[in-house]
C-alpha positions in Angstrom: 10.4 -8.3 -0.9 12.4 -11.2 0.1 11.5 -14.8 0.1 12.5 -14.7 3.7 9.8 -11.9 4.5 7.1 -13.8 2.4 7.8 -16.9 4.3 7.6 -14.9 7.6 4.3 -13.7 6.7 2.9 -17.1 5.9 4.1 -18.5 9.2 2.1 -15.6 11.0 -1.2 -16.8 9.4 -3.4 -19.3 11.1 -3.1 -22.9 9.9 -6.3 -22.4 7.8 -6.4 -19.2 5.9 -7.8 -17.7 2.7 -5.3 -17.2 0.1 -6.8 -13.7 -0.5 -5.6 -12.9 3.2 -2.1 -13.8 2.5 -2.1 -12.0 -0.8 -3.6 -8.7 0.9 -0.8 -8.9 3.4 1.9 -9.4 1.1 0.7 -6.5 -1.0 0.5 -4.4 2.2 3.8 -5.2 3.3 5.3 -4.4 -0.1 3.5 -1.1 -0.3 4.8 -0.1 3.3 8.5 -1.1 2.3 8.2 1.0 -1.0 6.9 3.9 1.1 9.9 3.5 3.4 12.5 3.4 0.6 10.9 6.5 -0.9 11.1 8.2 2.3 14.8 7.5 2.8 15.3 8.7 -0.7 13.7 12.0 0.0 10.9 11.1 -2.4 8.1 12.6 -0.2 5.6 15.3 -0.8 4.9 18.3 1.4 1.5 18.7 3.2 0.3 21.1 0.5 1.4 18.7 -2.4 -0.5 15.9 -0.8 -3.6 17.8 -0.2 -3.5 19.0 -3.9 -3.0 15.6 -5.1 -5.7 14.1 -2.9 -8.0 16.9 -4.0 -7.6 16.0 -7.7 -8.0 12.3 -6.8 -11.2 12.8 -4.8 -12.6 15.1 -7.8 -12.0 12.3 -10.2 -13.6 9.7 -8.1 -16.9 12.0 -7.5 -16.9 12.6 -11.3 -16.8 8.9 -12.0 -19.5 8.1 -9.6 -21.9 10.6 -11.1 -21.9 8.8 -14.3 
């Protein structure tokens, strides 16, 4: 993320805001930008790969909740 993008994000917030709101927006923007870079570089998953990945992730979450 550039300093300019961070400043633009701050300018979009109301005069009174929670620091947590700014941090969440900056993290969101960074993750979207990273996803865009990955997509541009061909670093994507097929639908089947994504479903498999999510299935394993959900299984781990369900197991953690059971304990």
